[in-house]
C-alpha positions as CSV (number, residue, x, y, z in Angstrom):
1,X,26.6,27.1,13.2
2,X,24.9,23.6,13.1
3,X,26.9,20.5,13.9
4,X,27.6,18.7,10.7
5,X,28.6,15.5,12.4
6,X,25.3,14.7,14.0
7,X,23.2,11.6,13.2
8,X,21.0,13.4,10.6
9,X,24.1,14.4,8.6
10,X,25.3,10.8,8.4
11,X,22.0,9.4,7.2
12,X,21.8,11.7,4.0
13,X,24.1,9.4,1.8
14,X,22.2,6.3,2.9
15,X,18.9,8.0,2.1
16,X,20.2,9.1,-1.4
17,X,21.5,5.6,-2.0
18,X,18.2,4.0,-1.2
19,X,16.4,6.4,-3.4
20,X,18.8,5.9,-6.2
21,X,18.5,2.0,-5.8
22,X,14.7,2.2,-5.8
23,X,14.7,4.4,-8.9
24,X,17.2,2.1,-10.7
25,X,15.1,-1.0,-9.9
26,X,12.0,0.6,-11.1
27,X,13.6,1.7,-14.3
28,X,15.1,-1.7,-14.9
29,X,11.7,-3.3,-14.4
30,X,10.1,-0.9,-16.8
31,X,12.7,-1.6,-19.5
32,X,12.4,-5.3,-19.2
33,X,8.6,-5.2,-19.3
34,X,8.6,-2.8,-22.1
35,X,11.0,-5.0,-24.1
36,X,8.8,-8.1,-23.5
37,X,5.5,-6.4,-24.4
38,X,6.7,-3.7,-26.9
39,X,4.9,-1.2,-24.7
40,X,5.2,0.3,-21.2
41,X,1.6,-0.1,-20.1
42,X,-0.9,-2.8,-20.9
43,X,-4.5,-3.4,-19.7
44,X,-4.1,-7.1,-20.5
45,X,-0.7,-8.3,-19.4
46,X,-0.5,-12.1,-19.3
47,X,0.7,-13.3,-15.9
48,X,1.3,-16.6,-14.3
49,X,0.7,-17.4,-10.6
50,X,2.9,-19.9,-8.7
51,X,0.3,-22.6,-9.2
52,X,0.7,-22.3,-13.0
53,X,-2.6,-20.5,-13.7
54,X,-2.6,-17.9,-16.5
55,X,-4.7,-14.8,-16.4
56,X,-4.5,-11.1,-17.5
57,X,-4.0,-8.2,-15.3
58,X,-3.3,-4.5,-15.5
59,X,0.5,-4.1,-15.0
60,X,2.3,-0.8,-14.6
61,X,6.1,-1.1,-14.0
62,X,7.1,0.3,-10.8
63,X,3.6,0.7,-9.4
64,X,0.8,-1.5,-8.0
65,X,-2.8,-0.7,-7.6
66,X,-4.0,-4.1,-6.4
67,X,-0.9,-6.1,-5.5
68,X,1.9,-6.1,-3.0
69,X,5.2,-5.6,-4.8
70,X,8.2,-7.8,-4.0
71,X,10.8,-6.6,-6.6
72,X,10.0,-8.2,-9.9
73,X,7.2,-10.3,-8.4
74,X,3.8,-9.2,-7.0
75,X,1.5,-10.9,-4.5
76,X,-1.9,-10.7,-6.0
77,X,-5.2,-12.6,-6.0
78,X,-5.3,-15.2,-8.7
79,X,-8.9,-15.3,-10.2
80,X,-8.4,-18.8,-11.4
81,X,-7.6,-20.6,-8.1
82,X,-9.0,-18.4,-6.3
83,X,-5.9,-17.8,-4.0
84,X,-3.3,-15.3,-3.2
85,X,0.0,-16.0,-5.0
86,X,3.2,-14.5,-6.5
87,X,2.6,-13.5,-10.1
88,X,5.0,-12.7,-12.8
89,X,4.5,-11.4,-16.4
90,X,4.8,-14.1,-19.1
91,X,6.4,-13.6,-22.5
92,X,3.4,-14.0,-24.8
93,X,5.6,-15.4,-27.6
94,X,6.4,-18.4,-25.4
95,X,2.8,-19.3,-25.1
96,X,0.7,-21.4,-27.4
97,X,-2.5,-19.9,-29.0
98,X,-4.6,-22.0,-26.6
99,X,-2.7,-20.6,-23.6
100,X,-3.2,-17.1,-24.9
101,X,-6.9,-17.7,-25.3
102,X,-7.2,-19.2,-21.8
103,X,-5.4,-16.2,-20.3
104,X,-7.6,-13.7,-22.3
105,X,-10.7,-15.4,-20.9
106,X,-9.5,-14.9,-17.3
107,X,-9.2,-11.3,-16.0
108,X,-8.6,-10.2,-12.5
109,X,-10.7,-7.4,-11.0
110,X,-10.4,-4.2,-12.9
111,X,-9.4,-1.4,-10.6
112,X,-8.3,1.4,-12.9
């Protein structure tokens, strides 16, 4: 019979906890983004970089095709700067019509 007290037996609860935490974080992000945009996926999600530049990007909650995910934030190339920066989605209702027009005119690289 296998020894149930070995190191691999003790790691299972931690592994399950890590997977559950990652799934919960992804689900929470998806719900917040869906509530803000009234949809889960969007080709033209308005985001803001740390320098304040507005642009649109393809944003899938819980996944990244062209950015490094850091929880809610993503490190992504800003096409306005151009520079690498943390970007976050912006509530479109909080922007003026001019801001929305500026963001719509600035797209990052289309990967999908």
